C-alpha positions as CSV (number, residue, x, y, z in Angstrom):
1,M,0.1,-0.1,-0.2
2,Y,0.9,3.7,-0.1
3,Y,0.2,6.5,2.3
4,D,-0.3,10.0,1.0
5,L,1.6,12.4,3.4
6,K,0.0,15.5,2.3
7,T,-3.8,13.9,2.4
8,K,-3.4,11.4,5.3
9,E,-4.9,8.6,3.3
10,Y,-3.9,4.9,2.5
11,K,-4.2,3.7,-1.3
12,D,-3.8,0.2,-2.7
13,R,-0.6,-0.3,-5.1
14,E,-1.1,-2.3,-8.2
15,E,1.5,-4.6,-9.4
16,S,2.5,-4.2,-13.2
17,K,1.8,-7.2,-15.2
18,A,5.0,-6.7,-17.4
19,L,7.1,-6.5,-14.6
20,S,5.5,-9.4,-12.9
21,F,6.3,-11.7,-16.4
22,L,9.9,-10.2,-16.4
23,Y,10.9,-11.1,-12.9
24,N,8.4,-14.1,-12.0
25,T,8.7,-16.3,-15.3
26,A,11.8,-18.0,-16.7
27,F,11.6,-16.5,-20.1
28,G,10.8,-13.2,-18.4
29,R,14.1,-13.5,-16.8
30,I,16.0,-14.4,-20.2
31,I,14.6,-11.2,-21.5
32,L,15.2,-9.3,-18.2
33,K,19.1,-10.4,-18.4
34,I,19.2,-8.3,-21.9
35,A,16.8,-5.4,-20.7
36,S,18.9,-4.6,-17.9
37,T,22.1,-4.1,-19.7
38,K,23.4,-0.5,-20.2
39,W,23.9,-0.9,-24.2
40,L,20.1,-1.3,-24.5
41,A,19.3,1.4,-22.2
42,N,21.4,3.5,-24.6
43,I,19.7,2.6,-27.9
44,Y,16.2,3.4,-26.1
45,A,17.3,6.4,-24.6
46,K,18.2,7.7,-28.5
47,Y,14.8,7.0,-29.6
48,M,13.5,8.5,-26.4
49,N,15.3,11.7,-27.4
50,S,14.3,11.5,-30.9
51,K,11.1,13.4,-32.4
52,L,9.8,9.9,-33.3
53,S,9.0,9.7,-29.6
54,K,6.6,12.6,-29.1
55,K,3.5,10.4,-29.9
56,K,4.2,8.5,-26.8
57,I,3.4,11.9,-24.5
58,K,-0.3,12.3,-24.9
59,K,-1.0,8.9,-23.8
60,F,1.5,8.4,-21.0
61,I,-0.2,11.8,-19.5
62,E,-3.6,10.2,-19.8
63,A,-2.1,6.4,-18.4
64,N,-0.4,8.0,-15.5
65,N,-3.2,10.6,-14.7
66,I,-0.2,13.5,-14.6
67,N,-1.4,16.9,-13.6
68,M,0.0,19.1,-16.3
69,D,-1.2,22.4,-14.6
70,E,1.7,21.9,-12.3
71,Y,4.4,22.0,-15.1
72,E,5.6,24.6,-17.4
73,D,3.3,25.2,-20.6
74,K,5.5,24.5,-23.7
75,E,6.2,22.1,-26.8
76,Y,8.3,19.2,-26.2
77,N,10.4,17.9,-29.3
78,S,10.9,14.5,-27.5
79,F,9.4,12.2,-25.0
80,N,12.6,12.7,-22.9
81,E,12.4,16.3,-23.0
82,F,8.5,15.9,-21.5
83,F,9.9,13.5,-19.2
84,M,12.5,16.2,-17.8
85,R,9.9,18.6,-17.6
86,K,10.1,21.7,-15.0
87,V,7.5,22.3,-12.5
88,K,6.0,25.9,-12.1
89,T,7.6,28.3,-9.7
90,G,5.3,27.6,-6.7
91,K,4.6,24.2,-7.3
92,R,7.2,22.8,-4.8
93,L,7.8,24.7,-2.0
94,I,10.7,24.2,0.4
95,E,9.4,23.8,4.0
96,D,11.3,23.8,7.2
97,G,13.0,20.9,9.0
98,L,14.3,17.8,7.1
99,I,12.3,17.9,3.6
100,A,11.9,15.2,0.9
101,I,14.5,15.8,-1.6
102,S,12.1,14.8,-4.6
103,D,8.9,13.6,-5.4
104,S,8.8,9.8,-4.5
105,K,7.3,7.1,-2.7
106,L,9.4,7.0,0.5
107,S,10.8,4.3,2.8
108,V,13.2,4.8,5.8
109,Y,15.2,2.5,7.3
110,K,17.2,2.9,10.8
111,L,20.7,1.2,10.2
112,D,22.0,-1.3,12.8
113,D,25.1,-1.2,14.8
114,N,26.8,-3.0,11.6
115,S,25.2,-0.4,9.2
116,N,23.0,-2.7,8.0
117,F,19.3,-2.6,7.0
118,R,17.1,-5.2,5.3
119,I,14.8,-4.7,2.4
120,K,12.3,-7.4,1.8
121,N,14.8,-10.7,1.4
122,S,18.0,-8.6,1.2
123,I,20.2,-7.4,3.8
124,Y,21.9,-4.1,2.5
125,T,25.3,-2.7,4.2
126,V,26.3,0.8,3.5
127,E,29.6,-0.6,2.6
128,E,28.2,-2.3,-0.6
129,L,26.0,0.8,-1.4
130,I,28.8,3.2,-1.4
131,Q,31.6,0.9,-1.5
132,D,33.1,2.8,1.6
133,D,33.1,1.8,5.1
134,N,31.4,4.4,6.9
135,K,29.6,3.8,10.0
136,N,28.5,7.1,11.1
137,Y,25.2,6.9,9.5
138,E,21.9,6.5,11.4
139,Y,18.8,6.6,8.7
140,A,18.9,5.2,5.0
141,L,16.1,7.3,3.2
142,I,15.0,5.5,0.0
143,F,13.0,8.0,-2.4
144,R,11.7,5.9,-5.0
145,L,10.6,7.7,-8.1
146,C,7.8,6.2,-10.4
147,V,7.4,7.3,-13.8
148,D,4.6,9.8,-13.1
149,D,6.9,11.5,-10.5
150,Y,8.7,14.5,-11.4
151,H,12.1,13.4,-11.8
152,H,14.5,16.4,-10.3
153,Y,15.9,16.2,-6.9
154,V,17.3,18.9,-4.7
155,F,20.0,19.3,-2.1
156,P,18.2,18.9,1.8
157,D,20.3,21.4,3.4
158,N,22.9,24.4,3.0
159,G,26.6,22.9,2.2
160,R,29.0,22.0,0.1
161,V,30.0,19.0,-1.9
162,L,33.0,17.1,-0.5
163,K,33.4,14.4,-3.2
164,S,31.6,12.5,-6.1
165,K,32.0,9.1,-7.3
166,Y,30.3,6.6,-10.3
167,I,29.7,3.0,-9.5
168,P,29.2,1.0,-12.6
169,G,26.7,-1.9,-12.5
170,V,23.3,-3.3,-14.4
171,L,19.6,-1.7,-14.5
172,H,17.2,-3.4,-12.9
173,T,13.7,-1.8,-12.4
174,V,13.3,-0.1,-8.7
175,Q,9.7,-1.4,-8.6
176,P,9.0,-3.4,-5.1
177,I,8.6,-6.8,-7.1
178,A,12.8,-6.8,-8.2
179,F,13.6,-6.4,-4.5
180,K,12.2,-10.1,-3.8
181,K,15.2,-11.4,-6.2
182,Y,17.9,-9.0,-6.6
183,K,19.8,-6.5,-4.2
184,V,18.6,-3.8,-6.7
185,F,20.6,-0.8,-4.9
186,T,24.2,-2.7,-4.9
187,E,23.6,-4.1,-8.3
188,N,22.3,-1.2,-10.3
189,S,24.8,1.6,-11.5
190,R,24.8,4.8,-9.3
191,C,26.2,8.1,-8.3
192,V,27.3,8.5,-4.7
193,T,28.0,12.5,-3.4
194,Y,29.2,13.1,-0.2
195,L,28.1,16.1,1.6
196,D,28.9,18.5,4.4
197,C,25.9,20.1,5.4
198,E,24.9,23.0,7.9
199,N,22.5,21.4,10.1
200,L,22.7,17.8,8.7
201,G,26.3,17.2,9.3
202,N,27.9,14.5,7.1
203,V,25.3,13.3,4.5
204,C,25.8,10.8,1.6
205,I,23.3,11.0,-1.4
206,I,23.1,8.0,-4.2
207,E,21.5,8.4,-7.4
208,V,20.4,4.9,-8.7
209,G,19.9,3.9,-12.2
210,A,16.9,1.7,-13.1
211,L,15.3,-0.2,-16.0
212,M,15.7,1.9,-19.2
213,V,17.1,4.7,-17.6
214,G,20.0,5.9,-19.6
215,K,21.7,8.7,-17.5
216,I,21.9,10.1,-14.0
217,V,22.6,14.1,-14.6
218,N,23.7,15.9,-12.0
219,E,24.9,19.5,-11.5
220,P,28.4,20.6,-11.5
221,V,28.3,22.7,-8.1
222,E,30.7,22.8,-5.1
223,A,28.4,24.8,-2.6
224,F,24.9,24.7,-2.6
225,K,21.6,25.9,-0.8
226,K,18.8,24.0,0.6
227,G,16.1,23.3,-1.8
228,Q,18.5,23.9,-4.8
229,E,18.4,21.5,-7.4
230,K,21.1,18.7,-7.3
231,G,20.2,16.8,-10.8
232,H,17.7,14.8,-12.6
233,F,17.0,11.6,-14.4
234,E,16.2,11.0,-18.0
235,F,13.7,8.4,-18.9
236,G,12.2,5.8,-16.3
237,G,11.7,5.1,-12.8
238,S,14.8,5.5,-10.5
239,T,15.5,5.8,-6.8
240,V,17.6,8.4,-4.7
241,I,19.0,7.1,-1.4
242,M,19.9,9.6,1.3
243,L,22.3,8.4,4.5
244,V,22.1,11.0,7.2
245,E,24.6,11.3,10.1
246,K,23.7,10.0,13.4
247,D,22.0,12.2,16.0
248,K,21.4,15.0,13.3
249,T,17.7,14.6,12.5
250,K,14.5,12.7,13.6
251,I,12.0,11.4,11.0
252,D,8.4,11.8,11.6
253,D,6.9,8.6,13.2
254,I,4.3,7.7,10.4
255,I,7.2,7.2,7.9
256,L,8.9,4.9,10.1
257,E,5.9,3.2,11.0
258,N,4.8,2.6,7.5
259,T,8.1,1.4,6.6
260,K,8.0,-1.2,9.4
261,N,4.4,-2.3,7.7
262,D,5.7,-2.4,4.4
263,I,4.0,0.8,3.4
264,E,5.8,3.4,1.2
265,T,4.8,7.0,2.0
266,I,3.8,9.5,-0.8
267,V,5.9,12.5,-0.7
268,K,6.7,15.7,-2.8
269,L,9.8,17.5,-3.4
270,G,10.5,20.0,-0.5
271,Q,7.6,18.5,1.7
272,R,8.5,18.3,5.5
273,I,9.4,14.7,6.6
274,G,11.1,15.4,10.0
275,R,13.2,17.6,11.8
């Protein structure tokens, strides 16, 4: 299920029939091995950047109930240009406290003494995730972006970038169905950025590529303000993971409780999720 943080309502979550075929059948898994490679994603990305892909836009908006009143009014020359659309000024407000850094379905996991956390059948470690043995983090915030979400993400606080790196990998979907069989967040391609933040201390942000996502685009900045754009994804759903330092923040109880009950919380960029 989903819980909408704004409306305080619970909603049912439908599982994709196509993804169920890919991950739950033998033939589907053969196709998946091909589909999750980066070379195929690059080919698909070329199509999505071409004028031929414009015809997909209208059907996509209708199928995903996207409210286009929130986005800038312009003519898009390709599906990918539409996918990277910008919101209108005032449609994503940056609130006080700890904020959601993207539109997403949010889950928050408290790390144990060994910096481990469990998602479905998999145990993740911070060391595997970022290929760095840092045990000073308390929470892993998983912002899972679906195809209907705004695919830009921002910095959570004022601060400066310490360093970044790219970790190559495959491109599994980030839909929950994949979590049952694969350690998606440590197998997929990802970008890792270490931040020194004014209020949150040491923060690590990881952008995770997903099925048919050809590109993660981060802005070349050294210093940043809270709510300033950090980057965006090109076509597809994907995930941003944020690791926060111990004793620097408190996550809202409803989000932690939802995660324990396998319920994702629907949040919008800039929305308060803790203090």
